[in-house]
ZAVO-881904 format. One record per residue (C-alpha): z, y, x; chain. Coordinates in steps of 0.2 Angstrom, whole numbers, padded with zeros to 4 digits. Layout:
! ZAVO-881904
ATOM     pz     py     px  mol
ATOM      Z      Y      X    A
...
This chain:
! ZAVO-881904
ATOM     pz     py     px  mol
ATOM   0038   0310   0203    A
ATOM   0023   0319   0196    A
ATOM   0023   0338   0195    A
ATOM   0011   0337   0180    A
ATOM   0015   0322   0170    A
ATOM   0004   0316   0155    A
ATOM   0017   0322   0143    A
ATOM   0033   0333   0146    A
ATOM   0046   0326   0133    A
ATOM   0060   0334   0142    A
ATOM   0052   0352   0141    A
ATOM   0048   0349   0123    A
ATOM   0066   0343   0119    A
ATOM   0074   0358   0128    A
ATOM   0064   0370   0116    A
ATOM   0072   0363   0101    A
ATOM   0088   0356   0109    A
ATOM   0101   0364   0097    A
ATOM   0092   0357   0082    A
ATOM   0091   0340   0089    A
ATOM   0109   0339   0096    A
ATOM   0115   0345   0079    A
ATOM   0106   0332   0069    A
ATOM   0111   0318   0081    A
ATOM   0130   0323   0079    A
ATOM   0127   0323   0060    A
ATOM   0121   0305   0060    A
ATOM   0134   0299   0072    A
ATOM   0148   0307   0062    A
ATOM   0141   0299   0046    A
ATOM   0140   0282   0054    A
ATOM   0125   0278   0043    A
ATOM   0114   0271   0057    A
ATOM   0103   0260   0047    A
ATOM   0094   0265   0031    A
ATOM   0105   0281   0030    A
ATOM   0101   0297   0021    A
ATOM   0092   0304   0036    A
ATOM   0078   0291   0034    A
ATOM   0075   0295   0016    A
ATOM   0075   0313   0019    A
ATOM   0062   0311   0033    A
ATOM   0051   0300   0022    A
ATOM   0051   0313   0008    A
ATOM   0047   0327   0020    A
ATOM   0033   0316   0028    A
ATOM   0026   0312   0011    A
ATOM   0025   0331   0007    A
ATOM   0017   0335   0024    A
ATOM   0004   0321   0021    A
ATOM   0001   0324   0003    A
ATOM   0004   0306  -0002    A
ATOM   0015   0297  -0015    A
ATOM   0024   0285  -0003    A
ATOM   0030   0284   0015    A
ATOM   0039   0269   0021    A
ATOM   0046   0270   0038    A
ATOM   0047   0255   0049    A
ATOM   0052   0249   0067    A
ATOM   0036   0254   0076    A
ATOM   0017   0257   0074    A
ATOM   0012   0239   0077    A
ATOM   0024   0233   0063    A
ATOM   0016   0246   0052    A
ATOM  -0001   0238   0055    A
ATOM   0006   0221   0052    A
ATOM   0016   0225   0036    A
ATOM   0000   0234   0029    A
ATOM  -0010   0218   0032    A
ATOM   0004   0207   0025    A
ATOM   0004   0217   0009    A
ATOM  -0014   0213   0005    A
ATOM  -0012   0195   0001    A
ATOM  -0025   0189   0013    A
ATOM  -0029   0171   0018    A
ATOM  -0030   0163   0035    A
ATOM  -0047   0166   0042    A
ATOM  -0051   0181   0032    A
ATOM  -0060   0194   0042    A
ATOM  -0054   0211   0047    A
ATOM  -0066   0223   0056    A
ATOM  -0060   0235   0069    A
ATOM  -0066   0243   0085    A
ATOM  -0067   0235   0102    A
ATOM  -0062   0252   0110    A
ATOM  -0044   0254   0105    A
ATOM  -0026   0249   0110    A
ATOM  -0022   0230   0108    A
ATOM  -0010   0232   0094    A
ATOM  -0024   0235   0081    A
ATOM  -0031   0218   0084    A
ATOM  -0015   0210   0089    A
ATOM  -0008   0210   0072    A
ATOM  -0024   0203   0065    A
ATOM  -0023   0188   0076    A
ATOM  -0004   0185   0074    A
ATOM  -0007   0184   0055    A
ATOM  -0020   0170   0058    A
ATOM  -0034   0182   0052    A
ATOM  -0050   0184   0061    A
ATOM  -0053   0200   0071    A
ATOM  -0071   0205   0070    A
ATOM  -0075   0218   0083    A
ATOM  -0088   0232   0083    A
ATOM  -0094   0245   0095    A
ATOM  -0089   0263   0096    A
ATOM  -0099   0280   0095    A
ATOM  -0103   0287   0112    A
ATOM  -0098   0305   0107    A
ATOM  -0082   0304   0097    A
ATOM  -0077   0286   0104    A
ATOM  -0072   0282   0086    A
ATOM  -0078   0266   0077    A
ATOM  -0097   0266   0072    A
ATOM  -0099   0265   0053    A
ATOM  -0116   0257   0055    A
ATOM  -0110   0243   0066    A
ATOM  -0096   0241   0053    A
ATOM  -0108   0238   0039    A
ATOM  -0119   0226   0049    A
ATOM  -0103   0215   0053    A
ATOM  -0098   0212   0035    A
ATOM  -0099   0194   0029    A
ATOM  -0093   0185   0013    A
ATOM  -0076   0183   0023    A
ATOM  -0073   0201   0026    A
ATOM  -0058   0208   0017    A
ATOM  -0052   0224   0027    A
ATOM  -0059   0238   0038    A
ATOM  -0047   0246   0051    A
ATOM  -0054   0262   0058    A
ATOM  -0044   0269   0072    A
ATOM  -0043   0288   0073    A
ATOM  -0044   0288   0092    A
ATOM  -0037   0301   0104    A
ATOM  -0033   0314   0090    A
ATOM  -0048   0315   0078    A
ATOM  -0053   0305   0063    A
ATOM  -0066   0292   0061    A
ATOM  -0080   0295   0048    A
ATOM  -0070   0291   0033    A
ATOM  -0083   0297   0021    A
ATOM  -0095   0283   0027    A
ATOM  -0082   0270   0030    A
ATOM  -0075   0273   0012    A
ATOM  -0092   0271   0005    A
ATOM  -0095   0255   0014    A
ATOM  -0078   0248   0008    A
ATOM  -0082   0253  -0010    A
ATOM  -0099   0245  -0009    A
ATOM  -0092   0229  -0003    A
ATOM  -0075   0229  -0011    A
ATOM  -0065   0230   0005    A
ATOM  -0048   0237   0009    A
ATOM  -0046   0251   0022    A
ATOM  -0031   0252   0033    A
ATOM  -0031   0268   0044    A
ATOM  -0023   0267   0061    A
ATOM  -0017   0285   0063    A
ATOM  -0006   0282   0078    A
ATOM  -0015   0295   0088    A
ATOM  -0020   0307   0075    A
ATOM  -0006   0311   0064    A
ATOM  -0009   0328   0057    A
ATOM  -0028   0328   0059    A
ATOM  -0038   0334   0044    A
ATOM  -0053   0327   0037    A
ATOM  -0066   0335   0025    A
ATOM  -0068   0322   0011    A
ATOM  -0075   0323  -0006    A
ATOM  -0075   0343  -0005    A
ATOM  -0056   0342  -0001    A
ATOM  -0046   0343   0015    A
ATOM  -0036   0327   0018    A
ATOM  -0024   0322   0031    A
ATOM  -0030   0307   0042    A
ATOM  -0022   0291   0036    A
ATOM  -0022   0296   0017    A
ATOM  -0040   0291   0012    A
ATOM  -0039   0272   0014    A
ATOM  -0028   0260   0004    A
ATOM  -0014   0261   0017    A
ATOM  -0012   0272   0032    A
ATOM  -0001   0268   0048    A
ATOM   0006   0278   0062    A
ATOM   0017   0276   0077    A
ATOM   0032   0287   0083    A
ATOM   0031   0281   0100    A
ATOM   0039   0295   0111    A
ATOM   0023   0301   0118    A
ATOM   0014   0303   0101    A
ATOM   0011   0320   0094    A
ATOM   0026   0317   0083    A
ATOM   0036   0306   0094    A
ATOM   0054   0299   0092    A
ATOM   0067   0296   0106    A
ATOM   0063   0278   0105    A
ATOM   0052   0267   0094    A
ATOM   0047   0270   0076    A
ATOM   0033   0269   0064    A
ATOM   0027   0273   0046    A
ATOM   0016   0267   0032    A
ATOM   0009   0278   0019    A
ATOM   0000   0275   0003    A
ATOM  -0004   0282  -0015    A
ATOM  -0003   0265  -0022    A
ATOM   0013   0262  -0031    A
ATOM   0011   0243  -0031    A
ATOM   0007   0242  -0013    A
ATOM   0022   0254  -0009    A
ATOM   0034   0243  -0018    A
ATOM   0028   0228  -0009    A
ATOM   0028   0236   0008    A
ATOM   0046   0242   0006    A
ATOM   0051   0224   0002    A
ATOM   0041   0216   0016    A
ATOM   0049   0228   0028    A
ATOM   0067   0222   0023    A
ATOM   0066   0203   0025    A
ATOM   0056   0202   0009    A
ATOM   0071   0206  -0002    A
ATOM   0072   0218  -0017    A
ATOM   0090   0213  -0021    A
ATOM   0102   0208  -0006    A
ATOM   0101   0190  -0002    A
ATOM   0087   0187  -0014    A
ATOM   0070   0185  -0005    A
ATOM   0054   0187  -0014    A
ATOM   0042   0186   0001    A
ATOM   0042   0180   0019    A
ATOM   0045   0198   0026    A
ATOM   0051   0206   0042    A
ATOM   0066   0216   0049    A
ATOM   0057   0232   0053    A
ATOM   0067   0248   0050    A
ATOM   0067   0266   0057    A
ATOM   0085   0269   0062    A
ATOM   0094   0285   0056    A
ATOM   0095   0294   0073    A
ATOM   0076   0292   0075    A
ATOM   0073   0298   0058    A
ATOM   0084   0314   0060    A
ATOM   0075   0318   0076    A
ATOM   0058   0316   0068    A
ATOM   0063   0327   0054    A
ATOM   0066   0341   0066    A
ATOM   0050   0338   0075    A
ATOM   0040   0337   0060    A
ATOM   0042   0355   0056    A
ATOM   0034   0359   0073    A
ATOM   0019   0346   0072    A
ATOM   0006   0359   0067    A
ATOM   0012   0370   0081    A
ATOM   0011   0356   0093    A
ATOM  -0006   0352   0088    A
ATOM  -0011   0370   0090    A
ATOM  -0004   0370   0108    A
ATOM  -0014   0354   0112    A
ATOM  -0030   0362   0105    A
ATOM  -0027   0378   0115    A
ATOM  -0025   0367   0131    A
ATOM  -0041   0357   0126    A
ATOM  -0051   0373   0124    A
ATOM  -0045   0379   0142    A
ATOM  -0051   0362   0149    A
ATOM  -0068   0363   0140    A
ATOM  -0071   0381   0146    A
ATOM  -0066   0377   0164    A
ATOM  -0077   0361   0164    A
ATOM  -0092   0369   0155    A
ATOM  -0108   0367   0165    A
ATOM  -0101   0352   0176    A
ATOM  -0115   0339   0173    A
ATOM  -0103   0325   0180    A
ATOM  -0091   0328   0166    A
ATOM  -0093   0325   0147    A
ATOM  -0079   0334   0138    A
ATOM  -0073   0329   0121    A
ATOM  -0084   0331   0106    A
ATOM  -0076   0335   0089    A
ATOM  -0085   0328   0074    A
ATOM  -0090   0342   0061    A
ATOM  -0080   0334   0047    A
ATOM  -0063   0334   0056    A
ATOM  -0052   0344   0068    A
ATOM  -0045   0336   0084    A
ATOM  -0026   0336   0087    A
ATOM  -0029   0330   0105    A
ATOM  -0016   0316   0107    A
ATOM  -0027   0313   0123    A
ATOM  -0039   0324   0132    A
ATOM  -0052   0312   0138    A
ATOM  -0067   0315   0149    A
ATOM  -0082   0304   0152    A
ATOM  -0086   0304   0171    A
ATOM  -0104   0302   0176    A
ATOM  -0107   0296   0193    A
ATOM  -0089   0300   0199    A
ATOM  -0078   0288   0208    A
ATOM  -0064   0287   0195    A
ATOM  -0051   0278   0206    A
ATOM  -0055   0291   0220    A
ATOM  -0052   0305   0208    A
ATOM  -0036   0298   0201    A
ATOM  -0030   0296   0219    A
ATOM  -0035   0313   0223    A
ATOM  -0025   0320   0208    A
ATOM  -0010   0309   0211    A
ATOM  -0009   0316   0229    A
ATOM  -0007   0334   0221    A
ATOM   0006   0327   0209    A
ATOM  -0006   0327   0194    A
ATOM  -0005   0312   0182    A
ATOM  -0021   0304   0175    A
ATOM  -0023   0289   0164    A
ATOM  -0037   0277   0158    A
ATOM  -0037   0274   0140    A
ATOM  -0043   0260   0140    A
ATOM  -0049   0250   0155    A
ATOM  -0054   0234   0146    A
ATOM  -0062   0234   0128    A
ATOM  -0054   0221   0117    A
ATOM  -0069   0209   0117    A
ATOM  -0067   0207   0135    A
ATOM  -0048   0205   0135    A
ATOM  -0042   0188   0141    A
ATOM  -0031   0186   0126    A
ATOM  -0046   0188   0114    A
ATOM  -0058   0177   0123    A
ATOM  -0070   0172   0109    A
ATOM  -0086   0163   0111    A
ATOM  -0094   0176   0098    A
ATOM  -0092   0190   0111    A
ATOM  -0098   0192   0129    A
ATOM  -0101   0206   0141    A
ATOM  -0115   0217   0135    A
ATOM  -0111   0215   0117    A
ATOM  -0104   0232   0114    A
ATOM  -0112   0243   0127    A
ATOM  -0103   0259   0122    A
ATOM  -0086   0252   0122    A
ATOM  -0089   0244   0139    A
ATOM  -0097   0261   0146    A
ATOM  -0082   0271   0140    A
ATOM  -0070   0258   0148    A
ATOM  -0078   0260   0164    A
ATOM  -0080   0279   0164    A
ATOM  -0066   0288   0154    A
ATOM  -0051   0297   0161    A
ATOM  -0038   0307   0152    A
ATOM  -0029   0322   0159    A
ATOM  -0012   0329   0155    A
ATOM  -0011   0338   0138    A
ATOM   0005   0342   0129    A
ATOM   0014   0356   0121    A
ATOM   0022   0363   0138    A
ATOM   0006   0366   0148    A
ATOM   0003   0383   0154    A
ATOM  -0013   0391   0159    A
ATOM  -0007   0391   0177    A
ATOM  -0003   0373   0176    A
ATOM  -0020   0369   0168    A
ATOM  -0030   0379   0181    A
ATOM  -0022   0368   0195    A
ATOM  -0026   0352   0186    A
ATOM  -0044   0357   0182    A
ATOM  -0047   0365   0199    A
ATOM  -0041   0348   0207    A
ATOM  -0054   0339   0197    A
ATOM  -0068   0350   0201    A
ATOM  -0063   0351   0219    A
ATOM  -0065   0332   0220    A
ATOM  -0081   0332   0211    A
ATOM  -0089   0346   0222    A
ATOM  -0084   0336   0238    A
ATOM  -0091   0319   0232    A
C-alpha cells in the first residue's frame, strides 16, 4: 500500500464524516433510493453554484457526454472535433453513436485542445466541438466559442476534470462547462467533487435541450410507459446525490487546497531544467485535478519505480494519445500527425495532489523526485 496515494478519499471523508453519515441515514430511512428528493436538492444546489438554468444528473460522466450528443439530433457520419490528448470516454461516445470523431492536437503548455487546429479541421460535415478542460483548467473558450459561432457548430464542454474552474469570458467570470451549449461532468470518486461511486451531470441554459436531456436519461419517456425517444437508463441515485450535496459545500475549499499544493510543488521544482511544471493560462484559474509534470530527458519508468520504492504513487495521464489507440485505428491518422499529444504521452507524469496533503508529505514527494533526477 502506498504511503502517499494519488488521492486520499478516506482522509477527506473523515473530515466530514458526521455530515456524510447523517445524510446517508436520511436517504436510507426515506427509502427513496431512485430519483428521490436528494437528487433534486443536489441539482438545484449545483445549478446555483454553476450559475446555470438546468442541471440534469445521470449515471456517470461518459453517459453525460453520450446524452449530450443524443440531444443534438445528429446524423450518422456527422463529425465531432475533439482532442487526441484526453481520456478515451470523450471519443468513445462519438464512435458509439456512429458519429465520426475528428481528432486534433493539444497545446504544449496547457495541454488543452488547440483552437487553431480545431478551425483547420472543420469540414461541411462538422457539427460539434468537444473541448476538454484537462487536468483542472479550462480550454480557451473565447476562441472556441468564436469558431463555433462562425461555423454554426454546437459546443459540448467536457468538464469532468475542471468542475469549479473559472473562465474570463466576455468581461464576465464564468464556470467551466457553462459557456457552450451543454456542459458535462463526472463524479467519479477521485474527481474534485467525487461521489462514493459513479455519477455524472449535464448542464445547460437552454430550456429545450434541458427538457430533452431529462427525457433521454429516463428511457426517453416524459409520461411513464410512453416513450418519445430512444433513450437511456442513466440516473444518479439518491445516496450519491446526498453525498455530493455535502461535498459541494467544500468544493472551493478543496480547490484552494489543491492550488496550495501545486504552488508548493512549483516552488520546489523551480529551476530544475528537467521538469516543466504546469502552466496556467491567463484567462482561467486551475483547480488541479492532476498535478502533471513534463519530464525532459528523464527516465520516466525509472522515476516511477524510484517513487514507488518510497511508497509514493505516480501516474501517467495518458500513455497513448487517442489517434494511436488500437480501438481508434483510422487510416486518416498515423504516428507523427499530432506531435504535441505524442510528446506529452511520452513525457508526462502526475504526482499526488489532493485535499489532505501536508507540506511535510509534499516535501518528501518532491525531494524523492529531485533525488532521482540528480542521480540520473
